[in-house]
LUMTORDREN-243620 format. One record per residue: x, y, z of N, C-alpha, C in turn. Coordinates in steps of 0.001 Angstrom, whole numbers, plus 500000, padded with zeros to 6 digits. Last residue first. Example, Ala and Ser with C-alpha at 12.3 -4.5 7.8 and 13.67 -1.06 7.14 Angstrom:
BEGIN
512850497750507080513670498940507140512900500030507870;513190494310507800512300495500507800513200496700507800;
***
This chain:
BEGIN
482485498173479589481714498391480629480690498512480457;485814496742477799484509497943477599483747497480479015;487816496293478846488160496520477853486820497811477401;488731496526482744487749496063481693488449497308479643;491852495832484784490073497025483808490066496460483642;491330494735488413491113494262487366490671495452486533;493918496252490734492814496604490433492921495872488980;495390497109492571495788495640492587494491495535491758;497611499385492302496464498751493337495889497694493101;498694499222489722499393499035491218499480498732491992;496442498758488077496787497646487887498039497860489481;496220501657488214494802500700489381495883499390489168;498066502566486768497882503112488360497520502016489128;497810501970484772498825501016485534498493501466486771;494926503029483466494943501414483842496919500840484615;495729506263483841495018504775484529495346503751484767;498060505752482168498190505486483559497339505586484588;497202504939479630498229504510479926498359505036481985;494562506895478950494436505531479604495659504717480099;496422509372478795495765509055479887495414507673480637;497187508711477046498674508726477895497268508385478942;495254508564474930496556507137475074496758507610475990;494730511401474899493551510186475436494395508290475802;496724513089474131496441513202475564495666511392476095;496829511502471393498271511517471874497390511343473693;494374512743470475494397511163470586495583511042471623;494879515453470246494688514832471161494142513338471167;497439515539468690497432515723469823496538515082470276;495836513953466197496849512993466911497678513780468681;494172516171465622493530515180466146495016514095466733;495850518195465302494858518490466061494603516924467025;496846516781462692497695517055464001497266517873464927;494752516773460950495315515554460949496459515966462808;491605518275461037492915518168461298493974517282462170;488523516858461570489614516440460599490791517014461184;488734515125464975488708516106464474490097515807462562;487849513109467639488742513029466154487942514005465487;487636515197469568488679514538469442489424513399468592;486594518067470865486355516584470076487383516109469415;486129518905474081486983519097472692486552517854471767;485044519412476584485614520397475977485365520273474680;484853516443477495483489517785477285483662518444476771;487455516389477560486656515369476817484910516097476349;488315517749479638488694517783478391487827517258477165;486293516594481910486450518059481391487384518164479489;487845514089481346486404514317481505485759515522481075;490308514415482320489603514071481401488314514229480946;489540515242485083490891516317484384489819515697482578;488886513106486513488405514377486509488949515225484986;491068511527486147489461511132485429488894512179485204;492801513291487931493600512653486451492326512238485217;491342512446490091491834513253489671492190513717487808;492122509506490721490749510100490211490273511872490007;494449509377490616493968509037489474492684508848489513;494965511256493055496215511095492096494715510699490827;493824509308494681493013510539495013494113511505493184;495119507043494669493665506925494073493589508621494050;497709508373495024497477507558494154495969507446493912;496966508821498378497831509749497604497669508745496139;496354505912499072495300506945499010496322508402498107;498256504135500172497975504603498599497104505114498159;501408505542501231500091505933501954499472505564500486;504073505029502308503033504802502341501672504494502391;505265507917502240504591507172503136504122506354503405;507077506880499697507851507739500417506972507021501949;504449506079497643505375504973498215506275505583499425;503379508142497231502632507036498055503760506251498479;505535510134496784504535510500498469504226509548498061;505823508955493822506807509212495517506083509427496673;503823508854492376503956508054493289505185507721493970;503374512012492209502115510723493614503011509280493747;504981512616491232505267513062491799503869512198492940;504541511117488433505829510404489226505297511252490453;501878512935487243501936510920488174502920510763488871;502296514687486267502397514605487986502574513233488415;501304514673483655502756515217483975503423515127485645;498867515089484038499501513481483495500980513468483830;498244517655484284498057516088485488498541515592485072;499047518768482103499944519455483102499345517819484703;497184517930479830498660517192480277499572517721481042;495094518893481205494766517579481093496188517030481193;495284521364481032495019521339481501495274519689481566;495667521370478441496971521897478936496611521478480129;493151521250477029494078520287476610495326520650477565;491330523376477603491439521531478180492455521420477882;493025525355477067493087524966478243492633524295478489;494165524371473924493221524823474335493025524652475933;497199523091473395497157524288473349496162525100473802;499899520272473182498780521389473543498032522365473623;502351520681470723501818520396471387500595521490471968;501141517341467945501807519033468378501816519344469714;501580514632466564501120515757467370501730516959467727;502826513002464712502398514517464068501128515345465107;501431510398465657502514510765464978501715511947464601;499396508883466602499656509831467658500314510573466369;498701506892465221497637507096465447497693508073466103;501038505346465268500543506049463333499264507058463884;501243503790467321502103505328467080501528506073465886;498570502793469635499147502679467540500128504101467400;497452502177471289498654502585471713499450502410470518;494886502056470995495155502811471723496385503580471735;493752501068467509494761500583468963494693501827469866;491194502321465862492675502106467098492489501654467748;488406503249465273489162502430464288490458501554464543;486695505106466697487867505516465608488640504597464781;485487503175467965484510503891467438485996505270466509;488384502433469538487287501517469297486470502167467693;488821504991470936489935504521470049488896503316469204;487128505789472794487089506838471566488598505831470272;486611503229473898485623503707473314485855504837471864;489083503909475702489241502313474748488123502765473759;487718505849477890488625506120476122489181505170476012;485557504368478417485143505655477553486727505525477291;487102502584480726486191502108479070485722502887478152;488359504090482052489470503744480997488265503832480000;485725506054483617486485505915482662487155505468481977;484628503112484492483688503628483131485139504496482601;486750502067486159486925501366485403486151501521484489;486646504914487739487609504620487329487361503857486141;483425503952488833484148505364488006485451505586487233;483685501886490440483070501674489011483668503093488273;485463502729492470486321502409491718485048502083490338;485083506659493056485193504796493644485684503987492466;484979508934493682486498508799493653485961507063494740;481766509660491678482633509677493076483933509035492885;479665507858490775480059508698490794481027508972491917;478353505373490577478985505125489044479580507040489520;478609503213493602478079504047492726479441504683491421;479752501184495655479647500445494182478605501820493263;480286502894497603481668502152496876480841501498495643;477595503611498310478535504641498092480033503566497033;475634501645499160475456503022497500476585503506497197;477497500226500774477474499643499576477148500264497937;479277501290503316478195502069502492478554500975500933;481599501325505969481313500803504410480051500740504297;483135504299506848482201503893506956481969502753505613;486491503934508526485915504537506768484169504141507378;489459504909509785488195504485510716487773504790508832;492714506546508986491332506724509887490409505117509615;494913505722507720495246505648509217493814505981509685;494772505645505243495119504594506086494716504896507481;492494507509503377493791507349504215494381506650505302;490394505479501240490563506406502206492522506190503254;491275504117498865491279505464498648490760506633499897;491282501566499924492743502482499431492074503460499162;488382500794500138490057501048501369490913501308500625;487508501127497794487052501936498237488012502070499992;488977498927496221489416500610496097488856501416497437;488791496692497351489858497032497598489703498548496880;485009497195496513485903496889497729487242497293497903;485548497563493454485428498297493960485709497842496144;486639495237492835487335496526492366487298497355493140;484916493338492911485875492902494145486785493965493987;483243494761491657483023494136492280483835494094493573;484349494617488708484003496033489657483839495106490417;485385492204488286486174493175488461485745494249488650;482777490782488027483930490201489293484906491264489050;481509492068486468480947491678487802482060492076488324;482361491031484309482633492747484548482622492810485717;481995488295484002483153488741484434483479490104484544;479260489009483992479436488132484690481093488298484858;478867489610481209478296490456482423479328489947484028;480245487426479666480500488563480220480022489516481287;477703485699480315479300485482480688480198486975480733;475513486859478930475969487114480298477676486725481037;476795489485476220475947488189477030476531487814478222;474151492550476556475717491806476513475620490187476936;472599494251476847472828494098475326473892492290475518;472001495184479825471602494007479084472264493660478067;473629497250480893474609496749479299473351495570479699;472792498668483145473263499604482129473565498546481030;471752495704484122470716497339484537471838498693483589;473789494618484724473038494000484113471929494978482889;475578495666486372476078495683485030475055495368483875;474038495760488496474077496897487997475213496602486888;473685492918489123472292493548488996472650494660488439;476747492537489549476074491717488478474892492552488102;477009493830491731478204494437490633477331494081489629;476012492026493688475632493195493336476320493903492538;477570489744493292476244489871492841476090491243493167;480303490884494225479982490522492488478702491012492559;479593491086496647480078492627496252479998492204494204;479303489204497400478077490025497824478429491277497260;481779487641497479480392487009496308479230488364496279;483223489384500218483171489301498120482145489253497531;481154488817502178481947489952501760481881489716500195;482454486011502223480432486069502097480816487282501600;484450486036502465484029485216501475483020485793501095;484998487238505402485271487809504161484709487475502718;481971487432507157482523486533506464483252487107505364;481449489724509563481087489553508588482313488185507916;481796489042513503482333489213512363481535488666510793;478075488503514613479375487740514332480259488860513590;475590489623515699476788490407516237478309489965515881;473690488972513502473774488529514946475068488748515659;474100490594511532472891490396512408473165489885513999;477582490945511527476184490758510501475834490917511954;479432494089511307479141493232512126477928492083511594;481517497007512259480443495955510918480617494371511499;481966498574514651482922498246514048481684497325513394;479600501944514275480371501064515028480706499831514294;478198503368512231479359504008513114480290503140514072;476046502774511395475904502946512844477060503667513190;477549501183508912476771502549508405476170502980509935;480754499471510138479040499376509948478387501348509569;483568500237509353482774500664510282481350500512509578;487071499446509995486147499153508774484529499245509584;489898500987511024488624499641511650487764500250510249;493079502603510067491902502031511171491112501206510787;496460500389510147496091501589509858494213501226510894;499946500979509515499243500821510852497976501699509622;503000499927509175501768500653508809500834500388509098;505748501026510935505136500247511250503623500999510598;508914500479509557507732501788509565506400500419510126;512465500839509603510603500072509929510125500903510008;515207500323508259514622501373508205512959500447508652;517642498000509801516789498756508674516272499647509435;520812498925510829519725498823511321518593499656510206;523527496229511232522886497506510558521812497601510691;525153495974514610524454495568513810524222496591512546;526459496241516741526249496717515595526440496618514552;525148495772518849525366494813518441526438494889517343;523671498245519920524623497611521103525713496413520792;522295498409517970523341499672518204523925498719519183;520412496469517875520918496209517054522559497731517209;518697497020520934519706496411520169520829495742519069;518150500063519898519197499822521090519934498447520909;515991499012517675516812499943517932518292500151518760;514531497710518800515779497244518088516576498179517793;513700499451520926514131498076521875515414497621519998;511887500426518512513049501423519787513751499989520578;510281498792517853511184500331516892512277500092518192;508964497621519786509596497222519110510984497542518480;507157500308520359508739499637521652509135498808520229;506043500599518346506723501468519241508437500980519491;504175498197518341505339498203517554505853499652517817;503049498677520810503902497260520359504697497324519482;501584500757519848502597500958521231503296499730520928;499117500064517822500632500950517407501618500859518748;497748498565517170498614497475517827500277497902518001;495552499836516544495333499310518130496775498125518676;495646499873513930496343500850514749496819500518516070;496425496935512223495926497810512581496614498866513637;499710496287510576498462495749511462497623496949512080;502356495629508552501328496263508560500505495033509396;505429496780508636505033495475508487503301496410509046;508904496536506659507393497379506525506590496564507487;511898497452506732511014496488506917509160496905507209;514339497881504816514042498414505502512525497536505758;516965496481504049516973497892504200516009498569505127;517634493515504649516252494283504410516794495209504666;519025490699504632519717492018504332518350493118503886;517160488051505197517780488667503254518169489870503956;519010487354507358518848486826506415518250487473505162;519340489607508745520902489066508570520485488234507206;517105490936508629518257491731508366519187490849509143;515368488618509340514663490078508183516078490974507733;515897488549511781516122487757510509515931487870509722;515439490243513312516738489891513304517039488988511884;512388490876513105513618492204512976515195491631512702;512023488248514052511508488686512726513006489745512271;511944488162516658513415487701515853512855487521514652;510565490534517916512265490557517964513437489147517351;508669488577517491508655490124516082509859490165516558;508647486856519354509203486353517637509197487722517169;508819488646521890509773487910521436509623487141519546;505825489911521631507023490790521218508376489774520848;504531487451521352504476488960520551505672489189519776;505774485593522990504591486213522906505129487068522041;507059482382525511506835483523524905505904485010523925;507026481591529086506529481122527837506565482693526805;507843481605531491508796481276530845508272481621528802;505532483057532961506108481044533263506709480891531717;506191485702532423507060484880533930506776483056533804;507541485941529102506474486621530319506934485550531065;509367488142527414509407486577527925508215486492529091;509236490527526935509698489166525824509940488411526161;507711493344527658507770492021527748508408491443527556;508561496582528272507715495508526890508519494488527190;506446498057530536507522497556530052507454496376528940;505911501327531334505407500294530872505821498884529941;506893503653532214506524502221533811506103501424533092;508187504794530161508783505075531570508491503631532163;506616504840527523507068503251528295508601503267529345;505249507347526938504871506282527644505707505079528209;508429508730527500507223509487528325505819507506528298;511574507063527156510027507632526370508909508488528025;513666506841528626513435508097528157512206508151527336;513247504080529655512769505132530124512757506546529825;511827501762529053512961503182528350512306504257528054;512686498488529643512632499376529987512716500362529084;511992494776528464513207495528528961512106497575528410;512127491517530814511501492828530118512081493585529480;510762488347531221512188489444531470511253490310530183;509165488541534668509503488175532859510688488731532768;509681488397537585509896486949536861509668486604535105;509418490794538357508445490073538788508502488800538105;512174490623536017510932491858536246510046491077536911;515192491062534236513923490620534985513608491723535456;516209492617531318516053492758532645515625491466533490;517713494243528614516540493440529061516554492615530360;520802494919527570518992495967527528517689495216528084;522579493822528559522556495194529390521074495239529106;523800492526526704523805493541526094523063494739527692;522736489929528134523835490183527867524508491525527560;519420490115527287520383490005528493521944490999529123;520077490174524470519686490917524815519485491316526647;521170487445524058521544488825523423520979489798524290;519306485575525640520421486078525950521182487226525419;517062486090523776516944486623524966518123486688525878;518364484643521435517377486602521654517379486897523080;518731482637522375520012482956522095519588484353521487;516003481484522415516658481362523690518017482261523110;514505481751519669514339482861521038515278482645522094;514394480307517646515527481126518120515669482171518918;513049478459517416514302477230518179515250478711518043;510628479727516978510332479298517720511444478979518300;510063480649514237511519481606514637511180481310516577;507627479488512974509451479508511872510231479787513369;505491480247514784506340478378514646507990478471514180;505196482219513926505403482413514463506041481154515017;505529481682509332504567482027511356505925481995512272;506102482358506929507028482485508215506427482922508785;505784482359503636504479482250504895505681482456506371;506965484250501123507074483218502540506284483536503202;505603486080498608507166485008498969507272484034499948;502463486677498279502997485889498827504240485100498337;499795488076496823500906487259496283501352487196497594;496516488539495337497503488942496330498401487307496445;494032488790493879495714488121493008496505489169493561;491931487855495393492056488960494797493169489327494089;491218484764494768490678485441494033491306487167494067;494195484153495919493990483960494829492505484683493611;493222484780498896494331485600498252494185485502496723;490855482846499116490869484096499100491834485090498732;492399480348498590491919480647497850490982481977497833;494247480371500983495300480755499515493714481147498626;492683480258503204493217481290502872493229482218501675;492728477274502932491856478315502965492018479781502334;495326476466503159494463475880501373493314477243501638;495244476719505553496418477707504534495610477240503138;494174475568506924493830477161507086494605477829505726;495265473428506039493903473290505935494008474881505788;498053473397507263497625473190505664495996473718505484;496887474010510299497814474789509393497671474487507585;496571471097510435495541472819510801496102473442510099;498727469489510010497422469050509251496790470749509368;500070470258512164500228470338510898499136470186509752;499041469553514477499472471071514226499326471202512338;499360467003513572497466467636513653497950468928513147;501610466026514097501405465670513013499726466920512766;502203466189516629502668468081515433502053467776514332;500848465052518137499952466378518065500729467628517163;502010462852517641500772462437517177500115464406517200;505131463517518410504794463393516589503531463255516433;505407466280520315504842465213519931504634465011518809;507140468523520713507631467860519541507227466469519367;506921470182523242507855469372523176507714468260522140;504668471369522419505614472461522075506624471049522745;502568469101521948503116469682520639504119470549521443;502148468869525203502947467658524171503463467885522970;501441471219525833502481470731525929503256469587525746;498765470611524873500008472183524522501244471901524324;497406469309526494497731468684525167498832469689523975;497502470568528462498537468666528515498685468665526865;495666471928528314497095472684528943497722471278528364;493589470755527710493887471155527213495454471415527541;493300469413530518493607468170529184494080469001528197;492715471552532063493162470645532560494316470069531386;489818471750531277491297473204530704492893472756531108;488877469962531775489104470460530207490378470869529800;488582470022534740489160469174534209489915469336532689;487261472490534704488182472775535342489304471537534656;484625473841532498484869472307533371486561471832533465;483798475775531517483559475421532854483335474387532915;485896476940530531485789477823530739484746477093532167;486060474710528716487713475197529345486898476168530625;484093475216526633483954473793528053485403474561529454;484088477172525194483634477250526653483820476139527015;486916475900524093486966477700524491485679477056525671;485461474024522276486594473657523870486633475382524623;484107475464520780483035474559521776483970474402522725;485596476963519335484578477465520408484029476821521073;487111475158518095487723476062519039486272476693519594;485588473889516452485736473041517349486629473966518739;484401476014515504483367475484515754484282474915516661;486415476577513271485776477741514400486093477307515556;487218473951512052488226474471513144487476475144513972;484360474307510408484674473165511312485633473084512438;485790476678509411484028476857509754484052475256510672;487695475408507030487402476737508806486169476701509462;486454473515506021487274473425506553487978474415508216;483656472289504532484379473752505594485467473906505858;484243469429503933483519470418503379483810471630503685;485766467955505368485915467900504350485176468816503509;484474468952508506485602469666507923486022469339506190;482260467964507494482292469470507735483688469552507909;482903465070507773482205465508507013481800467224506489;483872464644510641484442464919509147483892464820508070;484330466712513436482883466132512174483246466361511215;485325465959516219485467466427514781484496466010514118;485691466209519291484563466193518366484678466395517336;488412465096519825487124464790520984486062464875520202;490559465976518387490361464857519084489309464273519393;489981468549518728490051468234516472489692466466517328;489839469769520884488671469669520313488475468778519361;492638469454520909491771468966521986490757468585521697;493680471829519126494067469364519095493148468559520123;492622473497520395492067473050518756492299470999518920;493527473822522529492110474246522262491800473504521223;496778474231522184496110473845522566494317472905522552;496053476447519948496727474687519179496398473635520528;496298478704521413495003478555520988494814476623520523;499088479136522607497756478550523446496600478331522988;500842478993519603500492479406521035499026478759521693;501280479504516289502004478291517200500838479142518696;500710480732513924500353479698513929501098478738514375;499501483783512363500117482787513410499534481606513872;501707484318509667500744484153509869500966483429511819;502953486604507767503450486318508757502479485670510018;504187486487504731502824486313504962503104485346506601;506145489096503037506294487356504151504753487757504585;507567490233500491506659489393500416506317488066501705;510574491489499365510623490832499542509026490534500477;511401494001496601510150492854497856510069492112497977;513641495866495900513006494752495745512391493955496874;512287499196493364512700498307495603512753496808494791;511678500768491567512618499851492034513541499067493393;508672500858491271509677502177492014511947501617492496;507527498527491444507204499701489886508828500177490598;507743497690494210508467497301493300508420497645491487;506436499601495149507941499871495793508204499215494379;503840498897494477504502499980494027505927499939494210;503097496383495230503962496413493838503843498033493731;503323496424497930504695496141497228504469496059495775;501300498661498409502426498890499091503245498209498308;499343496554497360499016497633496698501185497703497105;499042494689499473499451494123498255500245495402497286;498833495535502072499842495767501950499907495096500237;495676496917501170497173497908501332498253496978501226;495002494182501319494730495375499798495829496172500693;495261492972503970495801492687502476495336493654501441;494995494843505670495825494593505980496481494163504595;491899495461505144492389495857505316493863495733504527;490235492624504894491023492933504291491850494410504149;489515491930507915491742491219507541491838491795505934;487759492864508266488365493021509819489938492924508733;485967490327507238485757491865506853486527492771507047;487513487648508195486232488223507934486916489386507703;488916483937507877489159485680507201487824486417507818;488569482141510387488390482329508850488628484416508732;491367480263511932490186481538512179489804481945510474;493507478567511922491939478509511332491323478760512523;496217480907512094495377480017511623494313479543512888;495525484563511467495447483663512547495186482080512527;497465486052508939495765485787509346496930484955510963;498478488447507186499620487960508612498063487314509416;498852490951505624498158490007505940498495489108507496;502888491254505734500430491587505580499937491144505509;505878492907505670504863491638506017503298491888506132;507922493167503374506733493717503300506120492843504165;511044493859503064510207493474504038509051493654504184;513506495502500161512001495956501147511412494832501731;516089497023499832515440495617499728514431496084500614;517043499540496713516177499135498587515809497493498494;517816500258494511518569499524495142518282499181496934;515447502459494115516080501827493030517139501329494062;513230504288494508513709503362495376515049502221494854;513520506022491998512830506623493165513138505667494201;513672505060490016515215505177489795514908505946491478;512068503613489072513142502817489187513982503685489669;509997505345486835510438505298488361510977504737488894;511204504551484230511732506155485018511262506251486710;510569501930484151512112502201483861512042504309484189;507652502252483817508218501758485771510114502357485328;507417503503481925506949504256482812508098503728484192;508574501682479898508615503185479479508743503936481675;505744500044480502507666499562480688508577500785480784;504363501218479725503628500938481466505562500442481541;504597503883476828504416501684477496504476502183478969;505307506129476633504787505703476062504337504063476328;506597508891477050505650507745478421504888507304477591;507037510583475237508164509615475530507249508718476583;504776512176475729505221511640473996506160510596474699;504794513875477368503836512629476956503976511758476111;507446515553477078506968514354478048506258513121477976;507075516957474743508079516179474883507981514823475843;504919518409475530504398517562474530506115515860474627;506243520028477671505050518921478321504751517909477146;507408521456475870508374520886476803507021518981477325;505825522781474847506390521614473996507780521150475162;504379524373476649503598523473476119504616522571474938;506919524717479766506386524548478381505270523676477561;506209524143483244506569523685482144505831524291480225;506760526501485542506086526345484472506205525413483472;507669526655488533508147526263487926506825525959487050;507840528716491189507372528771490674507610528108488927;509335529000494521509445529293492992509077528571492207;508228531771497524508028530690496447508478530596495369;508499534007498790509982533242498128509436532157497595;506216535172499119507554535505500266508495534989499641;504787535133496240504169535482498002505816536100498510;506001533533493631504743533634494404505208534183495826;508913533841490504508344534127492362506918534202492770;509047531515487458508740532538488573508261532609489967;509807530519485058509996530469486283509649531686487263;508946528330482116508957529755482604509014529322484326;511013525722481068509575526068482313509775527966481977;512983525005479027512064523917479222510548524566480161;514687526632479656514288526118477425513167525503477817;514943527280481492514555527963481345514032527852479903;517279524898481634515611525069482805514516525633482333;519444525388480687518945524500479805516883524605480765;521193526745482170520686528196480893518999527034480476;521105526709485875521231525953484926520518526739483452;520042529646487600519903528169487390520524527876486143;520674531940489339521944531122488598521413529962487920;518632533349489392519563534256488168520505532618487754;517045531852491218517129531764490121518052532517488722;518990532954493418518722531153492871518034531429491161;517925535677493544519608535567493363519301533617492537;515484535481493966515515535607492630517379536147492355;515302534022496234514770533384495074515216533703494592;516496536259497767516738534964497524516975534349496661;514563538110497820515809538681497104516963537248496880;512476537027499438512274537046497635513302537369496961;513575536258501715513603535419500996513042535283499295;516440537947503326514921538027502305514532537158501817;517604536683506177517738537199504771516578537167504495;517833535417508825516801536807508804517265536958507010;518362532216508228519323533057508509519276534744508654;515838531254508772516941531197509949518014531805509320;514872532322506268514146532162507527515639532328508857;516318530988504459516206532617504389515890533191505906;515553528132504633516326528626504353516872530371505358;512771527985504519513478528667505710515126528283505196;512046529421501767511599530808502796513211529816504149;513240527481499762513778529411499859513820529904501328;511851525874499929512686525412500320513642526853500978;510063524844497413509457525404498966510439525813500014;509348525246494402509608525044495582509416525976496608;506363523582492013506875524604493323507697524625493745;505264522806489122505804522194490064506517524204491370;503268524012487616503557522370487644504057522003488458;501071527404488177502482526300488338502380525003487910;499162528568489547500996529101489458501924528383488404;497303527520489648496985528469488821498454529174488941;497665524702490714497477524804489005497742526542488914;499943524686493255498574524678492964498611524987491447;502344522025492073502149523143492244500607523319492858;504606519227493663503477519812492873502464521037493367;507508520881494617506094519578494992505403520064493329;510822520640496629510128521031495065508659520167495380;513257521482497676511816521021498642510530521116497283;515671522252498547514432522821497834513379522959498136;517138522598500929516593521390500884515564522468499516;520694523823502161519190523941502051518894522540501142;522255522811503994521506522870504603520229523938504046;524476521969502271524200520269503150523255521405503486;525478524247500710524588523305500158524072522113500746;525140527479501396525348526645501722524909525339501811;524952529657498403524202528893500316525439527843500089;525988530978495827526702530989497392526090530429498390;525406530377493878524834531556494036525039531632495326;525983527590492970526766528842492357525977530172492768;524331526499495072526072526823495102526993527594494335;521962526995493642522218527150495199524109527368495760;522520525632491421521528526589491574521901527670492625;522270522576492327523422523776491858523404525246491454;519361523120493214520934522104494484521979523018493548;518447522944491228518266524146491780519035524029493051;518542520846489937519074522084489271519128523229490040;517994518958491224518968518414491246519760520436490666;514998519670491001515745519464492375517521519777492476;514368519662488391514429520068489067515029520716490548;514652516093488968515234517501487646515973518909488077;512630515900490361513924515523490776514436516376490065;510301516928488778510771516950490323511580517055490521;510459514727486991510410516246486638510802516962487671;510854512115485969510678512719487110510911514097487692;511853511553483160510329511093483954510257512095485155;513661514933481660513080513419482579511553512712482910;513676516445478979512267516618480915513063514724480557;516668516864479689515878517015478704515111516982479815;518249519337481335517016518650481804516219518452479946;520528519354483064521071518443482232519272518449482189;518394520848482614518893520881483990519559519582483413;
***
């Protein structure tokens, strides 16, 4: 393919098939090879595109596939055996020498990254994730957006995109009237110093209850909000203090989970940008007054014909739609985003669909470039009863408490497995395993589905779990430790011969599928594809390790098996780090 064996073999094959199609007289603009990972029984990669092309033109797909294969560049045949399966699927099976070439070349994380960079090179991505509300504690429902967002950012950056991470916090709006009034009338200074969010939540609940029973309090709360919105110095100072206290509490958890942001542009940041947006949407004829509110209709859309997108409420107040439109404009004009991803749970799907439609029409009418927009939605975490996960008292489970419990439970497991390790080391391992288990349980699910949270399942050493994968990593490391070698020592793998036995070949073929997993994960922004790949890789390694002795006397066989071990370790560790897990040297 001008095919020295590149990092992304699937893309090289795609290019080779496109040039073969031109040589074979196909219309190049309507032929897409559709190269993907194949069923291992037939090959490493499979091209499915011939079927659709042939069907549209009433051609025989098998004959067409033969025609294309005959026109493939000669070097494809040097690296692969090519065959046709079924009605016209083209399968490519890499030759053992080419497998060795790829595996030998991918020797460090930097090398993998330089290969992966082509996947999203030159794209500027704004990823908006976590986005908690000020003065509320993070609870277990917040974990999904945090860990999925962090994984997506790491993966996109690894694959060459420039990523801007924005924590769009809820730091404006009616709740501040309640918080400020509560702060002024019922503050417990000692409680605030001890656990700021606990105290702010108490003040909010207390005031909220008071507004329901006493109209005078409701009026007082509204008055505090009006003061804040008109720039009153005392209320602005209190507002800033509440945000700083919240931010400190959130940051503690972000640090624990190694989650990072470049910007924290909350709703308040967009406040002064809204009037211009209302005016522009009206002047372009996109928004109109309806029952006192400013709304956008999408009559062509079956659901939004009658369900308007309200961008300014009838009392003149802004809402999520107003600030979200402002973020779309700011991210396009200020950050020059090519793509924007916003992570929230699936209940907000309608809102973001309307936001996407509205932005598209607005930018088209004003001649602005339109970034690709994805609402990266996710399901809920359920308790073992299949309902939303709650404490016994019916409150949401605090995230801080959940993470602490995970580490405690992991410590019990680690102590049972390795009582001889010093306590400090067991605590270190328990932190990586406990936090990794919660994080991985979330990432391993297709994000669109709800999932049931079960301690036994997520902390199990069997199945697609963090403990299983972290243990697989430490097991590979122990092979090198026992052999007295560094896993990436060039001397250990020098003179490796191509994989030969069925177990060696199966593991080698799994290793070369890593770029396909990265591509699928970053195109669909679904980290579970990478999780599934890592789990299958660990499984192939397990079978290989059961079938073959690694440290044998024959130098070339030993080098080739150590090479397979070394690259398995590299891909497992690189993949787990991209997902946000910390890996361990021993367990």
